[in-house]
SEZA-527964 format. One line per 4 residues: number of its first residue (from 1); their letters; for each residue x, y, z of C-alpha. Coordinates in steps of 0.05 Angstrom, whole numbers, plus 5000, padded with zeros to 4 digits. Layout:
BEGIN
NUM> a> X,Y,Z ~ ...
***
This chain:
BEGIN
1> msap> 4563,4808,4911 ~ 4591,4881,4912 ~ 4638,4904,4863 ~ 4709,4914,4866
5> llsi> 4731,4974,4898 ~ 4797,4976,4857 ~ 4803,4941,4794 ~ 4859,4930,4739
9> sets> 4842,4892,4672 ~ 4880,4880,4611 ~ 4933,4934,4638 ~ 5016,4938,4613
13> iayg> 5066,4996,4625 ~ 5115,5015,4591 ~ 5182,5051,4604 ~ 5201,5081,4541
17> nvea> 5203,5015,4496 ~ 5205,4962,4547 ~ 5141,4930,4577 ~ 5152,4938,4644
21> vrnv> 5082,4902,4665 ~ 5051,4866,4605 ~ 4971,4845,4603 ~ 4957,4842,4691
25> sldv> 4889,4838,4715 ~ 4869,4848,4795 ~ 4808,4863,4846 ~ 4805,4885,4898
29> mpge> 4745,4887,4948 ~ 4719,4929,4992 ~ 4751,4904,5058 ~ 4802,4863,5037
33> ivti> 4885,4854,5040 ~ 4910,4842,4969 ~ 4981,4821,4969 ~ 5031,4822,4916
37> igan> 5086,4790,4927 ~ 5158,4770,4883 ~ 5224,4782,4866 ~ 5258,4853,4867
41> gagk> 5248,4879,4798 ~ 5187,4837,4776 ~ 5147,4898,4769 ~ 5108,4908,4831
45> ttll> 5122,4989,4838 ~ 5117,5009,4765 ~ 5042,4971,4775 ~ 5026,5015,4841
49> naii> 5061,5074,4814 ~ 5012,5072,4751 ~ 4962,5065,4800 ~ 4958,5122,4828
53> gilr> 4984,5158,4771 ~ 5064,5167,4766 ~ 5064,5126,4708 ~ 5019,5117,4647
57> lkgg> 4980,5057,4635 ~ 4939,5019,4573 ~ 4886,4979,4589 ~ 4824,4985,4650
61> ltfd> 4826,5014,4712 ~ 4775,5035,4752 ~ 4761,5065,4829 ~ 4693,5047,4859
65> gndl> 4663,5035,4784 ~ 4707,5097,4758 ~ 4743,5111,4700 ~ 4809,5134,4731
69> thle> 4858,5131,4677 ~ 4862,5200,4658 ~ 4857,5222,4722 ~ 4917,5276,4752
73> iedr> 4948,5235,4814 ~ 4902,5297,4862 ~ 4843,5269,4839 ~ 4852,5203,4857
77> vaag> 4880,5213,4921 ~ 4809,5256,4929 ~ 4773,5193,4915 ~ 4805,5160,4968
81> lflv> 4860,5133,4928 ~ 4928,5133,4979 ~ 5009,5105,4965 ~ 5053,5107,5015
85> pehr> 5113,5089,4978 ~ 5173,5038,4990 ~ 5222,5104,5006 ~ 5167,5142,5047
89> elfg> 5177,5198,5035 ~ 5177,5242,5099 ~ 5195,5324,5100 ~ 5249,5304,5145
93> amtv> 5255,5374,5178 ~ 5181,5376,5203 ~ 5157,5353,5265 ~ 5118,5285,5269
97> ednl> 5054,5324,5284 ~ 5064,5384,5221 ~ 5087,5316,5177 ~ 5016,5283,5202
101> rlgg> 4976,5354,5198 ~ 5003,5366,5119 ~ 4974,5296,5105 ~ 4908,5308,5128
105> frvg> 4895,5383,5096 ~ 4852,5359,5051 ~ 4796,5340,5093 ~ 4793,5396,5150
109> raka> 4820,5421,5209 ~ 4760,5391,5264 ~ 4760,5320,5214 ~ 4833,5322,5222
113> aetl> 4846,5330,5295 ~ 4793,5277,5305 ~ 4842,5233,5251 ~ 4905,5245,5286
117> dtvf> 4872,5222,5353 ~ 4869,5158,5317 ~ 4929,5155,5289 ~ 4959,5169,5356
121> alfp> 4926,5106,5394 ~ 4947,5064,5324 ~ 5018,5090,5331 ~ 5028,5107,5416
125> rlke> 5092,5114,5405 ~ 5088,5168,5349 ~ 5046,5206,5407 ~ 5107,5211,5444
129> rrwq> 5148,5228,5393 ~ 5090,5283,5353 ~ 5146,5328,5369 ~ 5211,5295,5336
133> lagt> 5233,5316,5278 ~ 5216,5267,5226 ~ 5278,5259,5196 ~ 5323,5230,5273
137> lsgg> 5267,5180,5277 ~ 5282,5106,5270 ~ 5269,5066,5219 ~ 5202,5038,5239
141> eqqm> 5173,5101,5259 ~ 5186,5133,5204 ~ 5149,5073,5169 ~ 5088,5084,5220
145> lams> 5095,5155,5198 ~ 5095,5146,5134 ~ 5030,5100,5135 ~ 4998,5162,5198
149> ralm> 5002,5212,5141 ~ 4964,5177,5083 ~ 4921,5156,5136 ~ 4901,5229,5152
153> gqpr> 4874,5243,5089 ~ 4817,5190,5097 ~ 4833,5134,5047 ~ 4791,5086,5027
157> llml> 4846,5038,4989 ~ 4914,5049,5027 ~ 4968,5023,4976 ~ 5036,5000,5017
161> deps> 5106,4980,4980 ~ 5159,4947,5017 ~ 5135,4972,5087 ~ 5169,4917,5124
165> lgla> 5240,4944,5086 ~ 5298,4941,5129 ~ 5264,4947,5201 ~ 5286,4889,5250
169> pria> 5230,4839,5247 ~ 5194,4858,5312 ~ 5170,4924,5284 ~ 5159,4886,5214
173> adif> 5112,4850,5256 ~ 5087,4906,5293 ~ 5074,4939,5221 ~ 5029,4875,5193
177> rtvt> 4991,4869,5254 ~ 4984,4957,5240 ~ 4959,4926,5175 ~ 4908,4889,5197
181> elrq> 4892,4929,5243 ~ 4867,4980,5186 ~ 4825,4934,5154 ~ 4779,4933,5210
185> tgvs> 4767,5010,5208 ~ 4750,4998,5138 ~ 4807,5017,5097 ~ 4823,4967,5049
189> illv> 4896,4955,5027 ~ 4930,4934,4966 ~ 5006,4905,4995 ~ 5068,4899,4951
193> eqna> 5118,4857,4994 ~ 5185,4816,4992 ~ 5163,4787,5065 ~ 5122,4736,5022
197> raal> 5112,4683,5085 ~ 5081,4747,5127 ~ 5044,4781,5066 ~ 5018,4712,5053
201> qiad> 4992,4717,5130 ~ 4952,4771,5138 ~ 4928,4775,5063 ~ 4862,4759,5044
205> wayv> 4880,4745,4969 ~ 4944,4741,4935 ~ 4979,4753,4863 ~ 5048,4731,4848
209> melg> 5075,4768,4804 ~ 5143,4750,4753 ~ 5183,4784,4701 ~ 5116,4831,4699
213> efil> 5065,4787,4704 ~ 5012,4753,4747 ~ 5030,4671,4741 ~ 4986,4657,4800
217> kgpa> 4929,4690,4846 ~ 4874,4668,4900 ~ 4864,4659,4966 ~ 4922,4676,5005
221> aeva> 4930,4607,5045 ~ 4917,4570,4981 ~ 4965,4614,4945 ~ 5015,4601,5011
225> adpr> 5004,4523,4998 ~ 5030,4524,4924 ~ 5090,4484,4914 ~ 5119,4537,4873
229> vaas> 5106,4592,4916 ~ 5139,4544,4984 ~ 5204,4530,4934 ~ 5216,4591,4913
233> ylgv> 5177,4652,4961 ~ 5169,4607,5033 ~ 5249,4572,5040 ~ 5200,4515,5048
***
């Protein structure tokens, strides 16, 4: 059996004296989609921010077997770990293509050009709007651009924080469908989502987070069938 690509063990994260995440452990295997579901304030975004290096954590954090706990954000990105944050953080006064090329600056011009073609194949709408300013895109198009900009850096693991937030159902469905396509290209996914039903449908493994702790974990289909999850998150 292969080793986890990402592994966190007995990890806690605090804001000052307030412990927001307590003693959680999680693995993402190569080629997997793993989702973390839970209500607002459960600690999901806090956990992603600590994995990428924005927040400090106590506990174990390894990526491809290497300890990340003392590495800066840039070094984690260089290793292939990328985060698409909830608010996307695009450069609104720059064009779609310039945002994308900025995302690929680490990989070299030739590789960036090749990846740009791949991104435009995944998101043809972005190709149509390649010279449009990012700030003028719709919400769904901005989410596509945020994901595509991360893909330009050749991630091995892509962390997505609430990618469907604020999107119309049809556009959100397109985003989730693209996430499954990314997995087929070899990119592993760690997905934080409030749309539990959609997340559990595409994930291989799932964690349920409440008040900074994982209260349930397992294969996504089994988690979806749990009566507590069905009642609290699926409206059943």
